[in-house]
TIFI-950578 format. One record per residue (C-alpha): x negated, y, z. Coordinates in Angstrom, 1 decimal, padded with zeros to 4 digits, always signed. Each point is the difference from the previous one (the first is absolute). Layout:
X | Y | Z
X | Y | Z
...
***
This chain:
X | Y | Z
-150.9 | +097.7 | +039.6
+002.1 | -003.1 | +000.4
+003.2 | -000.8 | -001.9
+002.7 | -002.4 | +001.1
+002.4 | -001.4 | -002.6
+002.7 | -001.2 | +002.4
+003.5 | +001.0 | -001.1
+001.9 | -000.7 | +003.2
+002.8 | +002.3 | +000.8
-000.2 | -000.5 | +003.7
-001.7 | +002.4 | +002.4
-003.7 | -000.9 | +000.1
-001.8 | -001.2 | +003.1
-002.1 | +003.2 | -000.4
+003.1 | +001.8 | +001.3
+001.4 | -002.5 | +002.4
-003.4 | -000.4 | +001.7
+000.5 | +003.5 | +001.5
+003.0 | -001.4 | +001.9
+002.4 | -002.9 | -000.5
+002.3 | +000.2 | -003.0
+003.5 | +000.9 | +000.8
+002.2 | -003.0 | +000.8
-002.9 | -002.2 | +001.3
-001.9 | -000.6 | +003.2
+002.5 | +001.4 | +002.4
+000.9 | -003.2 | +001.8
+003.7 | +001.1 | -000.2
+002.7 | -002.2 | -001.5
+000.9 | +000.9 | -003.6
+002.9 | +002.3 | -000.5
+001.0 | +003.6 | -000.5
-001.1 | +001.1 | +003.5
-003.4 | -001.6 | -000.4
-000.5 | +001.7 | -003.3
+000.9 | +003.4 | +001.4
-002.2 | -000.3 | +003.0
-002.8 | -001.2 | -002.2
+000.3 | +003.0 | -002.3
-000.1 | +002.5 | +002.9
-002.9 | -001.9 | +001.6
-001.8 | +000.2 | -003.3
+000.7 | +003.8 | -000.3
-001.8 | +000.4 | +003.4
-002.8 | -002.3 | -000.9
-001.0 | +001.6 | -003.3
+000.3 | +003.6 | +001.4
+000.8 | +001.7 | -003.3
+002.4 | +002.8 | +001.2
-000.4 | +001.8 | -003.4
+001.9 | -002.8 | -001.7
+003.3 | +001.2 | +001.6
+001.9 | +003.3 | +000.0
+003.0 | -001.4 | +002.0
-000.1 | -003.4 | +001.8
+003.2 | -001.4 | +001.4
+000.3 | -001.1 | +003.6
-000.9 | -003.7 | +000.4
+003.2 | -000.8 | +001.9
+002.2 | +001.6 | -002.8
-001.8 | -002.1 | -002.6
+000.3 | -003.1 | +002.1
+003.7 | +000.5 | +000.5
+000.6 | +000.5 | -003.7
-002.1 | -003.0 | -000.9
+001.8 | -002.3 | +002.4
+003.4 | +001.1 | -001.5
-000.9 | -000.9 | -003.6
+001.9 | -002.9 | -001.6
-002.7 | -002.7 | -000.4
+001.5 | -001.1 | -003.3
-000.9 | +003.2 | -001.7
-002.8 | -000.1 | -002.6
-002.3 | +002.4 | +001.9
+001.1 | -000.9 | +003.6
-002.7 | +000.5 | +002.5
-002.3 | +001.9 | -002.4
-001.4 | +003.4 | +001.0
-000.4 | +002.9 | -002.4
-001.7 | +003.3 | +000.2
+001.4 | +002.9 | -002.0
-002.0 | +002.9 | -001.6
+001.1 | +003.3 | +001.6
+001.5 | +001.5 | -003.1
+002.7 | -002.7 | +000.0
+003.0 | +000.5 | +002.3
+000.6 | -002.3 | +003.0
+003.1 | +001.0 | +002.0
-001.0 | +000.9 | +003.6
-003.6 | +001.0 | -000.9
-001.1 | +003.4 | -001.4
-001.3 | +000.2 | -003.6
-003.0 | +002.3 | -000.2
-001.8 | -000.9 | -003.3
-003.1 | +000.6 | +002.2
+000.9 | +003.7 | +000.7
+001.5 | +000.9 | +003.4
+001.4 | +003.2 | -001.4
+002.0 | -002.1 | -002.6
+001.5 | -002.4 | +002.5
+003.7 | -000.9 | +000.0
+002.3 | -002.6 | +001.6
+001.6 | -002.1 | -002.7
+003.6 | -001.0 | +000.5
-000.4 | -003.4 | -001.7
-002.6 | -002.5 | -001.2
-001.4 | +000.4 | -003.5
+001.6 | -002.5 | -002.3
-003.1 | -002.1 | -000.1
-000.2 | -000.1 | +003.8
+003.7 | -000.8 | +000.4
-000.3 | -002.9 | -002.3
-003.0 | -001.5 | +001.8
+001.7 | +000.4 | +003.3
+003.1 | -001.7 | -001.3
-002.3 | -002.9 | -001.1
-001.3 | -000.3 | +003.6
-003.1 | +002.1 | +000.0
-000.8 | +002.1 | +003.1
-001.7 | +003.4 | -000.3
-003.0 | +000.5 | +002.4
-000.7 | +003.6 | -000.9
-000.9 | +002.7 | -002.5
-003.4 | +000.1 | -001.5
-002.5 | +002.7 | -000.8
-000.6 | +001.2 | -003.6
-001.7 | +002.5 | -002.2
+002.2 | +003.0 | +000.7
+003.0 | +000.2 | -002.3
-001.3 | -003.2 | -001.7
-002.6 | +002.1 | -001.8
-003.3 | -001.8 | -000.1
-001.6 | -003.5 | -000.4
-002.5 | +000.2 | +002.8
+002.0 | -000.2 | +003.3
-001.8 | +002.9 | +001.6
+002.3 | +002.9 | -000.7
+002.1 | +000.0 | +003.1
+000.1 | +002.1 | +003.2
+000.7 | -003.3 | +001.8
-003.5 | -001.1 | -000.9
-001.9 | -001.8 | -002.7
+001.0 | -003.7 | -000.1
-003.0 | -002.2 | +000.2
-000.3 | -003.1 | -002.1
+001.0 | -003.3 | +001.6
-003.3 | -001.7 | -001.0
-002.5 | +002.8 | +000.5
+001.1 | +003.0 | +002.2
-002.7 | +002.2 | -001.6
+001.9 | -000.2 | -003.3
+003.3 | +001.3 | -001.3
+003.2 | -002.1 | +000.1
+001.2 | +001.4 | -003.3
+003.1 | +002.0 | -000.4
+002.4 | +001.4 | +000.0
+001.6 | -003.0 | +001.7
-002.9 | -000.3 | +002.4
+001.6 | -000.9 | +003.3
+002.3 | -002.6 | -001.6
-002.8 | -001.9 | -001.7
-002.2 | +000.1 | +003.0
+002.8 | -001.2 | +002.3
+000.5 | -003.1 | -002.1
-003.7 | -000.6 | -000.5
-000.6 | +000.1 | +003.7
+002.7 | -002.6 | +000.6
+002.3 | +002.3 | +001.9
+003.0 | -000.4 | -002.3
+001.0 | -002.6 | -002.5
+000.5 | +002.5 | -002.8
+000.4 | +003.8 | -000.5
+001.6 | +002.5 | -002.3
-001.9 | +002.7 | -001.8
+000.7 | +002.2 | -003.0
-002.0 | +000.3 | -003.3
-000.1 | +002.9 | -002.4
-003.6 | -000.2 | -001.1
-001.2 | -003.2 | +001.6
+000.9 | +000.5 | +003.7
+001.5 | -003.5 | +000.3
-002.9 | -001.7 | -001.9
-003.2 | +001.7 | +001.0
+000.4 | -000.6 | +003.7
+001.0 | -003.6 | -000.7
-003.3 | -000.6 | -001.9
-002.2 | +001.7 | +002.6
+001.6 | -002.1 | +002.8
+000.2 | -003.4 | -001.7
+003.8 | +000.0 | -000.5
+002.6 | -000.6 | -002.6
+001.6 | +003.3 | -001.1
+003.2 | -000.1 | -002.0
+000.9 | +003.1 | -002.0
+003.3 | -000.9 | -001.7
+001.4 | +001.6 | -003.1
+001.3 | +003.5 | +000.6
+003.6 | +000.1 | +001.2
+000.2 | -003.7 | +000.9
-000.2 | +000.9 | +003.7
+002.1 | +003.1 | +000.7
-001.8 | +003.0 | +001.4
+003.0 | +001.1 | +002.1
-001.4 | +001.2 | +003.4
-003.6 | +000.5 | -001.4
-001.7 | +003.4 | +000.2
-001.0 | +000.6 | -003.6
-003.5 | +000.6 | -001.2
+000.8 | +000.0 | -003.7
+003.7 | -000.9 | -000.1
+000.0 | -001.5 | -003.5
-003.1 | -002.1 | +000.7
+000.3 | -001.3 | +003.6
+000.4 | -003.7 | +000.8
+000.5 | -001.7 | +003.3
-002.7 | -002.7 | +000.3
-000.8 | -003.0 | +002.2
-003.2 | -001.1 | +001.8
-000.4 | -003.6 | +001.2
-002.6 | -002.7 | +000.5
+001.8 | -002.4 | -002.3
+001.4 | +000.6 | -003.5
+003.2 | -002.0 | +000.8
+000.9 | +002.2 | +003.0
-000.7 | +003.2 | -001.9
+002.1 | -001.1 | -002.9
+002.8 | -001.2 | +002.2
+000.2 | +003.4 | +001.8
+000.0 | +001.8 | -003.4
+002.8 | -002.2 | -001.3
+002.1 | +000.7 | +003.1
-000.4 | +003.7 | -000.4
+000.8 | +000.1 | -003.7
+003.2 | +001.1 | -001.7
+001.8 | +003.3 | -000.5
+001.6 | +001.4 | +003.2
+002.5 | +002.5 | -001.6
-001.9 | +002.9 | +001.5
-003.4 | +000.3 | -001.7
+000.7 | +001.2 | -003.6
-003.3 | -001.4 | -001.2
+000.6 | -003.5 | +001.3
+000.6 | -002.7 | -002.6
+000.7 | -003.8 | -000.2
-002.9 | -002.3 | -000.2
-000.1 | -001.8 | -003.4
-002.2 | -002.7 | +001.7
-002.1 | -000.9 | -003.0
-001.6 | -003.1 | +001.5
-001.0 | -002.5 | -002.8
-003.7 | -000.3 | -000.8
-001.1 | -000.9 | -003.6
-001.6 | -003.3 | -000.5
-003.4 | +001.5 | +000.0
+000.0 | +003.4 | +001.7
-002.3 | +002.6 | -001.5
-001.7 | +002.2 | +002.6
-001.4 | +003.3 | -001.2
-003.1 | +001.4 | +001.7
-001.6 | +003.5 | -000.6
-003.0 | +000.5 | -002.3
-003.3 | -000.3 | +001.9
-000.6 | +003.8 | -000.2
+003.3 | +000.6 | +001.8
-001.2 | -002.0 | +003.0
-003.1 | +002.1 | +000.5
-000.5 | +001.7 | +003.3
+001.3 | -002.8 | +002.2
-001.5 | -000.4 | +003.4
-003.1 | -002.3 | +000.2
+001.1 | -003.6 | -000.5
+003.5 | +000.8 | -001.1
-000.6 | -000.5 | -003.7
-001.4 | -003.5 | +000.7
+003.0 | -000.7 | +002.3
+002.4 | +001.1 | -002.7
-001.7 | -002.3 | -002.5
+000.5 | -002.9 | +002.4
+003.7 | +000.9 | +000.1
+000.2 | +000.1 | -003.8
-001.6 | -003.4 | -000.2
+002.4 | -001.4 | +002.5
+002.9 | +001.0 | -002.3
-001.9 | -001.5 | -002.9
-000.4 | -003.2 | +001.9
+003.7 | -000.2 | +000.4
+000.3 | -000.3 | -003.7
+001.0 | +003.6 | -000.6
-001.3 | +002.0 | -003.0
-002.1 | +003.0 | +000.9
-000.1 | +002.9 | -002.4
-001.9 | +003.3 | +000.3
+002.2 | +003.0 | -000.6
-000.8 | +003.7 | -000.3
+002.1 | +001.5 | +002.8
-001.0 | +003.6 | -000.7
+003.6 | +001.1 | -000.5
+000.9 | -001.3 | +003.5
-003.0 | +001.8 | +001.5
+001.0 | +003.2 | -001.8
+003.5 | -000.3 | +001.3
-001.4 | -000.6 | +003.6
-001.7 | +003.4 | -000.2
+003.3 | +001.8 | -000.5
+001.3 | -001.0 | +003.5
-002.2 | +002.5 | +001.8
-001.7 | +002.0 | -002.7
+003.2 | +000.8 | -002.0
+003.4 | +001.6 | +000.6
+001.4 | -003.0 | +001.8
-001.4 | +001.3 | +003.2
+003.0 | +002.4 | -000.1
+002.1 | -002.9 | +001.4
-002.1 | +000.1 | +003.1
+000.7 | +003.7 | +000.4
+003.7 | -000.6 | -000.5
-000.1 | -002.7 | +002.7
-001.8 | +001.8 | +002.9
-001.5 | +003.2 | -001.5
+002.5 | +002.3 | +001.7
-000.8 | -001.5 | +003.4
-003.7 | +000.4 | -000.4
+000.4 | +003.5 | -001.5
+002.1 | +001.0 | +003.1
-002.6 | -001.4 | +002.4
-003.3 | +001.2 | -001.6
-001.1 | +001.0 | +003.5
-000.2 | -003.7 | +000.9
-002.3 | -001.0 | -002.9
-003.1 | -001.5 | +001.7
+002.0 | -001.0 | +003.1
+003.3 | -001.7 | -000.6
-000.3 | +000.2 | -003.8
-002.9 | -001.7 | -001.7
-002.0 | +002.5 | -002.2
-000.6 | -002.5 | -002.9
+003.7 | -000.9 | -000.1
+001.1 | +003.7 | +000.3
-002.3 | +000.9 | -002.8
+001.3 | -002.7 | -002.3
+003.7 | +000.6 | +000.8
-000.1 | +003.8 | -000.2
-001.9 | -000.3 | -003.3
+003.2 | -001.6 | -001.3
+001.7 | +003.4 | -000.1
-002.3 | +001.1 | -002.8
+001.1 | -002.1 | -003.0
+002.9 | +001.4 | -002.1
+002.9 | -001.9 | -001.4
-001.6 | +000.2 | -003.4
-003.2 | -001.6 | +001.5
+002.1 | -002.8 | +001.4
+001.7 | -000.6 | -003.3
-003.3 | +000.0 | -001.8
-001.5 | -002.5 | +002.5
+003.0 | -002.2 | -000.4
-000.5 | -000.1 | -003.7
-003.7 | -000.9 | +000.6
+001.1 | -002.7 | +002.4
+002.4 | -001.5 | -002.6
-002.8 | -000.2 | -002.5
-002.4 | -001.6 | +002.5
+002.7 | -002.5 | +000.9
+000.7 | -001.0 | -003.6
-003.7 | -000.5 | -000.6
-000.4 | -001.9 | +003.2
+002.9 | -002.3 | -000.8
-001.5 | -000.6 | -003.5
-003.4 | -000.9 | +001.6
+001.6 | -002.5 | +002.4
+002.4 | -001.5 | -002.6
+000.0 | -003.7 | +000.1
-001.6 | -000.2 | +003.5
+001.8 | -001.2 | +003.2
-001.8 | +002.4 | +002.4
-002.9 | +002.3 | +000.4
-002.7 | -001.1 | +002.6
-002.1 | +002.6 | +001.6
-001.8 | +000.6 | +003.3
+002.5 | +001.7 | +002.3
-002.3 | +002.9 | +000.7
-003.6 | +001.0 | -000.7
-001.7 | +000.2 | +003.4
+000.3 | -000.1 | +003.8
-001.4 | +003.1 | +001.5
-000.9 | +000.7 | +003.6
+002.0 | +002.6 | +002.0
-003.1 | +002.2 | -000.1
-000.2 | -000.2 | -003.8
+003.7 | +001.1 | -000.3
-000.5 | +002.8 | +002.5
-003.0 | +001.3 | -002.0
+002.0 | +000.1 | -003.3
+003.7 | -000.4 | +000.8
+001.3 | +000.8 | -003.5
-002.7 | -001.7 | -002.1
+000.0 | -003.2 | +002.0
+003.7 | -000.3 | -000.1
+000.2 | +000.5 | -003.8
-002.3 | -003.0 | -000.5
+002.5 | -002.3 | +001.8
+002.8 | +000.2 | -002.6
-001.6 | -000.8 | -003.3
+002.0 | -003.2 | -000.6
+003.1 | +000.9 | +002.1
+001.0 | +003.5 | -001.0
+001.6 | -000.9 | -003.3
+002.4 | -002.8 | +001.0
+002.9 | +002.0 | +001.3
-000.4 | +002.8 | -002.6
+000.3 | -002.7 | -002.7
+002.8 | -002.0 | +001.7
-002.1 | -003.1 | +000.8
+000.2 | -002.6 | +002.7
-003.2 | -000.8 | +001.9
-001.3 | -002.5 | +002.6
-003.2 | +000.2 | +002.0
-001.5 | -003.3 | +001.2
-003.2 | -000.9 | +002.0
-002.8 | -001.4 | -002.2
-002.7 | -000.8 | +002.5
-002.5 | +002.3 | +001.7
-003.2 | +001.9 | -000.7
-002.5 | +000.5 | +002.8
+002.6 | -001.1 | +002.5
+002.7 | +002.4 | -001.1
+003.1 | -000.8 | -002.0
+000.1 | +000.3 | -003.7
+003.3 | +000.1 | -001.9
+001.3 | -000.3 | -003.5
+003.3 | +001.3 | -001.4
+002.4 | -001.4 | -002.6
+002.1 | +002.7 | -001.8
+002.8 | -000.7 | -002.5
+003.0 | +001.6 | -001.7
+003.0 | +001.0 | +002.0
+002.0 | -002.9 | +001.5
-002.9 | -002.5 | -000.4
-000.5 | -000.1 | +003.8
+000.7 | -003.7 | +000.2
-002.3 | -000.8 | -002.9
-002.8 | +001.8 | +001.8
+000.8 | -001.9 | +003.2
-000.2 | -003.3 | -001.9
-003.4 | +001.0 | -001.3
-001.2 | +001.0 | +003.4
+001.3 | -003.2 | +001.5
-001.9 | -002.1 | -002.5
-003.1 | +002.1 | +000.6
+000.1 | -000.6 | +003.7
+001.0 | -003.7 | +000.0
-001.9 | -003.2 | -000.6
+000.8 | -001.6 | -003.4
+000.3 | -003.4 | -001.6
-000.8 | -000.8 | -003.6
+002.5 | -002.4 | -001.6
-000.2 | -001.9 | -003.3
+003.3 | -000.2 | -001.8
+000.5 | -002.2 | -003.1
+003.7 | +000.1 | -000.8
+003.2 | +001.9 | +000.7
-001.9 | +002.6 | +002.1
-002.2 | +001.2 | -002.8
+000.4 | +003.5 | -001.3
+003.2 | +000.3 | -002.1
+001.3 | -003.3 | +001.3
+003.3 | -000.2 | +002.0
-001.4 | -000.4 | +003.5
-002.8 | +002.6 | -000.3
+002.2 | +002.5 | +001.9
-000.4 | -002.1 | +003.2
-003.8 | +000.6 | -000.1
+000.5 | +003.7 | -000.5
+002.6 | +000.2 | +002.8
-002.5 | -001.6 | +002.3
-002.5 | +002.7 | -000.7
-001.9 | -001.9 | -002.6
-002.2 | +001.5 | -002.7
-001.5 | -001.6 | -003.1
-003.7 | -000.5 | +000.2
-001.1 | -002.0 | -003.1
+000.7 | -002.8 | -002.4
-001.7 | -003.2 | +001.1
-000.3 | -003.7 | -000.9
-000.2 | -003.0 | +002.3
-003.0 | -002.4 | -000.1
+000.6 | -002.9 | -002.4
+001.4 | -002.1 | +002.8
+003.8 | +000.6 | -000.3
+003.1 | -001.0 | -001.9
+003.1 | +002.1 | -000.6
+003.5 | -001.4 | -000.1
+003.4 | +001.6 | -001.0
+002.3 | -000.5 | +003.0
+003.8 | -000.3 | -000.3
+000.8 | +003.2 | +002.0
+002.0 | +003.2 | -000.4
-001.6 | +002.2 | -001.0
-002.5 | -002.3 | -001.9
-003.4 | -000.2 | +001.7
-003.0 | -002.2 | -000.2
-001.8 | -002.2 | +002.6
-003.8 | +000.0 | +000.3
-001.7 | -003.1 | +001.4
-003.7 | -001.0 | +000.3
-000.9 | -002.9 | -002.2
-003.1 | -002.0 | -001.0
+000.9 | +000.3 | -003.7
+000.9 | +003.7 | +000.3
-000.6 | +003.1 | -002.1
-000.3 | +003.7 | +000.5
+003.3 | +001.8 | +000.5
+000.6 | +003.8 | -000.6
+001.4 | +002.1 | +002.8
-000.3 | +003.4 | +001.8
-001.5 | +001.0 | +003.3
+002.3 | +002.3 | +002.1
-001.0 | +001.8 | +003.2
+002.6 | +000.1 | +002.8
-000.2 | +001.6 | +003.5
-000.2 | -002.8 | +002.6
+003.4 | +000.9 | +001.4
+001.6 | +000.0 | -003.4
-001.7 | -003.3 | -000.8
+001.4 | -001.5 | +003.1
+003.5 | +001.1 | -000.9
-000.4 | -001.2 | -003.5
-001.2 | -003.5 | +001.0
+002.8 | -000.3 | +002.6
+002.6 | +000.2 | -002.8
-001.8 | -002.4 | -002.3
+002.4 | -002.9 | -001.0
-000.9 | -003.7 | -000.1
-001.8 | -001.6 | -001.8
-002.2 | +003.1 | -000.5
-003.1 | +000.2 | +002.3
-002.9 | +002.3 | +000.7
-003.5 | -001.4 | +000.0
-003.6 | +000.6 | -001.1
-000.6 | +000.1 | -003.7
-003.4 | +000.0 | -001.7
-000.7 | +002.4 | -002.8
-002.2 | -000.4 | -003.1
-002.4 | +002.6 | +001.4
-000.8 | -002.3 | +003.0
+002.0 | +001.9 | +002.6
+003.0 | -001.2 | +002.0
+003.2 | +001.9 | +000.5
+003.4 | -000.6 | +001.6
+002.4 | -001.1 | -002.6
+003.3 | -001.6 | -001.0
+000.1 | -003.8 | +000.0
+002.8 | -002.5 | +000.0
+000.6 | -003.1 | +002.0
-001.1 | -003.0 | -002.1
+003.4 | -001.7 | +000.2
+001.6 | +002.9 | -001.9
-001.8 | -000.8 | -003.2
+001.3 | -003.5 | -000.4
+001.9 | +000.0 | -003.3
-000.9 | +003.6 | -000.7
-001.5 | +001.0 | -003.4
-003.8 | +000.4 | +000.1
-000.7 | +003.4 | -001.7
-003.7 | +000.2 | +000.8
-001.0 | +000.0 | -003.7
+001.7 | +003.4 | -000.5
-002.6 | +001.5 | +002.3
+002.4 | +001.9 | +002.2
+003.6 | +000.8 | +000.8
+000.4 | +003.0 | -002.2
-001.4 | -001.8 | -003.1
+002.4 | -002.9 | +000.7
+003.0 | +002.4 | +000.3
-000.9 | +001.8 | -003.2
-000.1 | -003.3 | -001.9
+003.0 | -001.6 | +001.7
***
């Protein structure tokens, strides 16, 4: 077994080595026409017909792409759409030919992406009626994994994830009720955004469980996935469950990341526990606090999605259709899906009310367990089975996939799946889950996880509780530790607004108190670009013998300034001033 700790959110060379990545190597000039031709050439090269249920004609896609206003935010980008989401001009099947209909209009999510310049390439395969986490429950074929065709793609948004991972499209839409937008992301090395319920309207989406469904996004980069999600967000006046995004974005000075108890991580695929530990330590290295939490209430809530009365929603969605076409079970209708959906007719209204009461109790206990934490970090799923393993045990193998995903929608939580390296050459992913409307906080955590960082020593107005500390936080910074310089510096009080000190190296110096903060490299660059004279950034020696990037001041600025070194630090000086 080998484990890689890379956290890149780009498609790995393991995938692109099977054929060039979309958008490269064609020899054509850049532009919408080249991108479309590249995508269709890629479709032919990878030879994965099971990815698609309906593929648009190349010339039609080309004409639409060339007509897009190049100033639009998604201009020239190609998107695949899960075939339970309406696209005008293409049939919606939900992976059942007997269910197919011709939508009169785009789903709200699709319409908003098209208005932003995205161009739809086609409709993708899925676990029928979005019921499954394996990607094999479809009469259109089991969707093979982008990295290893002997393994599952994950579901139910199987075709969408695979189309992105193979480099055919730039991003894709899926849906997520129990993990369908996160499990395939993890198994294909992608970012999977599952927003807070209702933030993206479900108008034009075939329901799986109407009260729990979310439109989701797959992409190779977090930035693109979040951009697409933001563009789709906001009530449309049609979906009664749509709601405005509260956009809770600010991170605390020191984020607290909850992780499950060790016993709750048992049963992971070989090497996955070790890979998860690496991910946890990466967050710890960012300066975040890691706390073990008993997530039993969340896991108990997860069991209700399929084992309780909530399955009645699946019957309400498509049960009548399956009931009327029982003669097609085993042909057009998948037996596992039919069994699950038809079983939803059994619970009574009293059963549903009782399970809702149980869910409320689990939710309250879960919120109490996570109180004071910024997000819960878990593996996205528990294993990556082969197609043969799923065929041998279609129900049991599927049930293992959703341990950490099933509870999120039931408990009204946002969730984000991100790549976290690989194990034995296959992607491994982790997931951040938080309270409703914390989508942007989760994205900030994920961005810090994936990005290189810079440690910065601050000694004055950027310290915690000081007036400029918010600049560090806004740049993605997190507090790491208190620190002191080596005894080689002097500290001066500068005549500035707000008051701040200047640190200079001196032969007759002393040790000065400060704090080490960790910033993503991009945030550090932005922060430094706005730094006013005479402040400067340089290398500062600490009293433990290490060097760190830190705040200094141009020597000319301390002429006539008060030497406050004897106070030992800026905070002590301000307290005595």
